[in-house]
N, C-alpha and C positions, 0 to 999 in steps of 0.2 A: 504494500500500500504506500502511495506517495505521502511523504511527510510534508504537509503544506506549511507548517510552522517553520520548518527548515528553510524552505524557499523564501518565506517572508523575511527571515534573518538576512538574506542576501538581496532583498527587495526585488525578487523575481516574480513577475506576474505569470502564473501558470495557466491563465485563461487567454493569453495573447495568441495572436496568429501573425507571424512575421511574413508568411507567404514567400519564403525563400525557395526558389526552384533549384538552386545549386545545393546538392546534398552533401553535408559534411560527413566524412567517413569515420571521424573519431569515435562515436559510440559503437562502431562496428569493429574497429581495428586497434583500439587502445584500451588498456586497463592501467589504472593507477592504484597502488597499494600504500596505505598510510601506516603509521607506527602502531595503530591499534588493530591492524589487519583488515580494516574496511577497504572495500574495492570500489572504484568509480570508473564509469565508462567515458572518461575524458582525460585530457592531459593536465587539467587543473581542476581541483576539487571545487573551487569557488565558481567555476564556469558551469558545472553541472553537479550540484551538491548531493544528489540522492545516491546513497550507497546501493550497490547491486548484490552485495554479499559480504561475508567476513571470512578471511583466510584462517582465522584461529579455529573455526569450527566446520569449515567447508573446504573441499578441494577446489582448486582454481578452475578446473574444467567444468565443475558443477556451477560455479559462480558465473562463468562466461555464458552459460546457456540458461540462466535463471529467467523467470518470468519478468522480473524487474528490468533486467537488461533488455529484454525484447520490448517491454513497454516504453522504455526510454528511446530505443531505436525507432519505434513507430512515430515518435514526435518529429523525427527527421524525415522519414519517408512521406508523412502527410504534409510536410512543408511548413508546419506551424512553429517549430523550434520552441514550443511552449515552456519547456523545462530549462532552456539555455539562458545564461546570464548575458544578455545582449548589451549590458552596461559595462561589462568587464572583459568578456571574451575578445581577444585581439582580432580574431577572424571576423566576428560579427561587427565590431567597431569599424573595421576596414571594409565591411560589407562584401568580403570576398572569402567565404569559407573554402577550405581546400576541396578540390574536386575529386570525385571518384574516377578511377581510370576505367571503369566499366559501369554499365547501366545498373546492374544488380550486384552489390558487393558480396564477395565471399566473406563469410563471417570468420575470418582468421585474424588472430591478434598479430599485429606487426610491430606494435610499440608497447613495451612493458616498462612502466614508470615506477621506480622504487622510491618511496618516501618513508622508509621503515625505521629510520633512526635520525634524531635531530642533534646528535653530538657534533660539536664544532669547536675548533680552537680559537674562534673569534666570538665577540659579542657586539656585533654591529647594531647601533641604535635602531636602524630601519628594520631589523629582523627579530631581535630579542633583547631582553633587559639584563639577563644573567648568562654566565657561561654554563653551557649544558654539555655534559660529558658522561657517557655510560660505558663502563667496562665490567660491571657486575650489577646484581640486583634484578628486580622484576622487568624493568624496561629493557635491559641488556638481554636477558633470557628470552623475552618475547621477540626481540629483534632477531636473535639467532634462529629461533624457531621459524619465523617468517622467511628468513633468508634460505634456510634449508628446504622449506616447502616450495619456494620458488625454484630453487636449483633442481629439486626432484621433478618438478613439472617441466622445466626446460630440458632435462635429460631425455624426456619422452616426446618433446615437441619437434616435429619434423619440418615445419615451414619456416621461411625466412623471418627473422624477428630481430628487433633492436632493443636491448635492455638499457634503459636510461637510469643512471646511478647518481643520486644526489638530489638537490633542490631544497631539502629540508635541513640537512646537515652536510658536513664535508666528508666526501668519500674516503679521504686519506687520514683524516683525524678520527673517523668512526671505526671502532673495533668491529661493529656489526658489518659495515660495508667491506672492510678489509677481509673479513671472514667470507662474505659472499663472493668477492672477487677471487680469493684463493681457492674456493671450492667449486667455482662455476664449471659446468661441463665443457669439455673441449670439443665443440661441434661446429662444423663449417657454416651452419645456418644461422648462428648467433653472432651478431655484432653488438657493439657497446657504444654508449655515449656517456660522458662524465661531465658534471658541473661541479667545479671546485673553486675554493678561494686561492688556490695555487701555492700556498705557503709550504705545504708538505709534499708537493709533487716530486721535487728533486730527490727527497729522502726516501720515498716509498714506491715510486713507479717501477723500480727494478724488482720489487718483491711481488708484483702481479704482472709478469711479462706477457702472459697469454692475453689478458684483457687489453693491455697497451698495444700489442701487435695486432689486435682485432678491433681497435677503436675506429668508429666512423666519425665521431665528433668529440672534441674536447673544448669545453667552455670554461672560462675563468671570470669570476666576479671581481671587479676592481673598480671601486667607486671614487678613485682619485688618480689624477695624472701627475701629481707632485707629492713630494714627501710629506709636507705639512697636511695637505688635504687627505691623503690616503690614511695616514696614521690617526687623524681625527675621526674619520668615519669608519675605518676598519679596526676597531678597538682590539688590541692584542697583536696587530700585525706590524711588521717592520718593512719599510720601503725597500731597503737593500735586499731583503730576503725575497720579496715578490719579484724584483727585477731578476734575481737568480733563477727563480721559478719560471718566469716567462722565457728566459734564455734556454732553459732546459726543455720547455714545451716546444719552442721553435725548433730545437734540434730533433726532438722526437717526431714532430710533424714532417720534417724533411726525410726522416728514416722510414716512417710508416704511412705517410700520405693522408692522415685524417684531416678533417676540417677543424680549424682553430679559430675560436670566436671569443672576443672580449665582450663582457656584459658590464654596463655602466648604468646605475640607478641615479637618475637626475633628481637633485634636491637642492635646497637652499644653499648648502655649503659647498657645492661642486659644479653648479650649472655654468660657472665661468670657465670651466675646464673641458667643456664638451668638445671643442676642437682639439684640445691637447690629447684627449684620449684617442682621437682619430690618428694623431701623429704617432702615439705609442703603438697602436695597432699596426700601422705601416712599418714602424721600426722593427717589430718582432715578427713580421710576416703573417699576421692574422688574415684569415679569409673574410672576416666580417666583424663589424663592431655594432652591437645592439645597445641603443640608448632607450631606456624606459622611464616613464614618470614614476616617482615614488608612490607606493600604495600604503594605506593605513592598515597595518596588521595588529594594531592595539598595543604596540611596544613603545610608542613615543608619547610622552605626556603633553608635549607641545606641538602635536602634529599640525595644528592650525597655522603655525608659523611657516610651514612648508609651502603655503599658497603663494608662490612667486610667479605664477604663470601669466599674470596680466601686468606685471611690472615692466616698465620701459627697458630696464637693464636686461631682464630675461628675454624679452622680445627681440632685442638687438642681437643677443647671443644666438637665439634660435634662427633669426634671419641669416646670420653668418653661416650657421650649420647647413641650412637649406641651400644656400648658394654653393656651398662646397659639394653637397650632394649632386646638384645640377652640373657642376663642373666635371665631376667624376663620371657621371652618366652610367653608373653601374649599381650593384646592390651591396657594395662594401659597407655602406652606412645604412642602418635600419633604425627608424624611430617612430613607429606607428602611433604609440600612445601620445607622443609629443605633438604629432601632426593633428591627431583627433582633438586634443585639447585646444590647439591653435584655431582649428576650424570652429569649435564650439564658441570660443571667445569672439571670433570674427562675426559669427551669426548673431550673437547677442548685441553686437554693436553695429 
């Protein structure tokens, strides 16, 4: 049964009809697993917040074929998108959901997104208030249980799939994720993507050589392009160490050929470095730089002070960024949420 209160928390109108003819494949080919074992048929829980099952008490194969999964899929095939968060989903904000490559999708999971441990060696204000680190206790034990159940499922899954590691914690700081990567089955159909803060990559990448050699994408979150800004926003991080990490990542990219992406969360204390992060991406041979507007995850007491989007200073920086995008005439720079906010501001005025 649909939990309407849950959708109300995300301000999602479940009676809407978006009438979108392009059919998003995510509820058919993606599953996200959180640290409680809850599974979601989307790449982001806040975009489609209804759980389709729980890995603590169910097998993943059972969850993927559940009635709830099929019910959510029906909201895509009938073109209503009624359960989707069109105020946050980057695809719907851009009004360009990813397209199916066939008229009727095969219900095979292509993207397995793991958010099963929030351990991290940083405490960035935009993400958390305190340092979180599990290497024993109930949270750690549950994480290991979930990691093992996922690996057991992968061992018997024969179709091409990409396992996405991270987004809630750091894959190299987390004992749970390091266990998952060390125990993952060696099968040709499995590729990996990692999102990390980059500080422990140089130290630990050689301990999971199979995953690194089968990486499809490596993303690093770096919210500052100078020492002062980086160390202010990435609490616990050192500028010199992230530069060492970026150099090591660039070397591994040359060796293994994966896509290398920098992620930059734009906020009050770093918007003046938007062009600088582009320079940093070019310096270390990144394939793309993603700039996203900061979101309120309830970890900042003064989040209202982040509303810089209509200030002349920010508008000037954004204008410079857009000019640079036009000059490059490629997709090296991506900033969909910044563009959406700019369009909203322009329409109001």
